[in-house]
N, C-alpha and C positions, 0 to 999 in steps of 0.2 A: 752265532751258530746257525747252521742251515740244515734242514731235514727234508728229505725227499719223501713225498707221499706217492704210493703206488698201490693200485688194487686191480684185481681181475674183474671186479664188478662194474668197471667203467672201461671204455676202449683204451687200448694201449696208444701211446703217442705215435703219430704217423711221421715223425721227424725227430731231430735231435733236441728234444725238450722233455720235461717231466710233466706228469699229470698235475702235480702241484708241488710247491716248495713252501715250507714254513721258514720264516726268517723272524726271529724274535717272537713277538706276540701276534704276528699276522701270517696268514696262509694265502698264497697267491695261486689260484686255480687257473691253469691254462685254459684257453678257449676250448669249449667242448662242442664238437660237432654232434649231430643227432644220430650217432652210430650206436646201434644195439650191440653191447659187448658179446652177447651170446651168438649173434649171427654175423657180425662184422658188416652189416648192411644198415642203411638208413631205416629208421623206425617207421617211416611212411613218406608219402610224397607231398603232404600238405603242411602248411606252417604250424598248425596246432600239434600234430603228432611229432613234428621235428622239434618244436619248442619243448614239449613234454620230455622228449628223450634227452635233449641237451641238459635240461635242469635235473633230470633223474641221474645223469652221469655226474654232475656236480655234487648232488646229494650223496651218491655212493662214494665218491672220493673223500668228502668230508667225514662221512660216517665210518670210513675205514680207520680213522684216527680218533673216533669218539666225539666228533663235532656234528653239527646239524645246520640246517638252513637258517636257523635263528642266529647263527654266528656270522652270517654274511653281512658285511657293512657296505659293500659296493659291488655293482655288477656293470658290465658293459655288454650290450646286445648288438650284434652285427646282423643286419638284415639284407638279403639280396634285393628286397623290394619294400620300401617304406609303406606301401599300400597294405602290407601284411601286419602293420603295427598293432591294429586293434585286436586281431585274432591272436597274435603273440601275447599281447597284454592280458587277455582273458585267461590263457593258460598260466602265464607267469604269476598272476595273482593267486592262483590256487596253491602255489608252493610257499607262500609267505603268510604268516598271521601276525597280528600286532604291528609293530614298527617295521615297515618295509625298508630294505636297504636303499642307499643312494643309487642312482642309475643313470647311465647315458645310453642312448640308442642311436645308431647310425645306419644309413643305407650305404652299402659298399659296392664296388664294381664287381667283385667276385669273392666267393668264399671257397676254401678248399673242397674238392670233390663235388663242386656245384651244389653245396647244401643251401638251404633257404635261410638258415640261421646258425650262428655260432655265439656262444655265451661264455664270458669269463667272469670270475668272481674273486673278491678279496674277503677273507673271513678273519675275524678277531678271535684269537684263542687264549688270550690272557685272562687273568683272574679279575 
């Protein structure tokens, strides 16, 4: 069974994809740009504010279905510049307590809308 997650508390997809899809006991959250859903604009121009918004968007998507950041088991962080890793990591750490999820981080040539960061997540929703 597949279930689509959608909330107005996170930005709408900018292409033919869903904010998140639940398949079995896992939720796959699409890469979240640092777009403030209230304004449709980036939350800021620096890596800290953009990381915070991307993670806030992930949190809103999960909370729309009764889940939380503690359900995340894996994230992938795409950075425009690996030199931003330290600042991104500082903000990232504030969203997780206890056992942090597994993670990969990559520098990429470009991110949609020229964002500094995009973050995707996989969450476990089973019992």
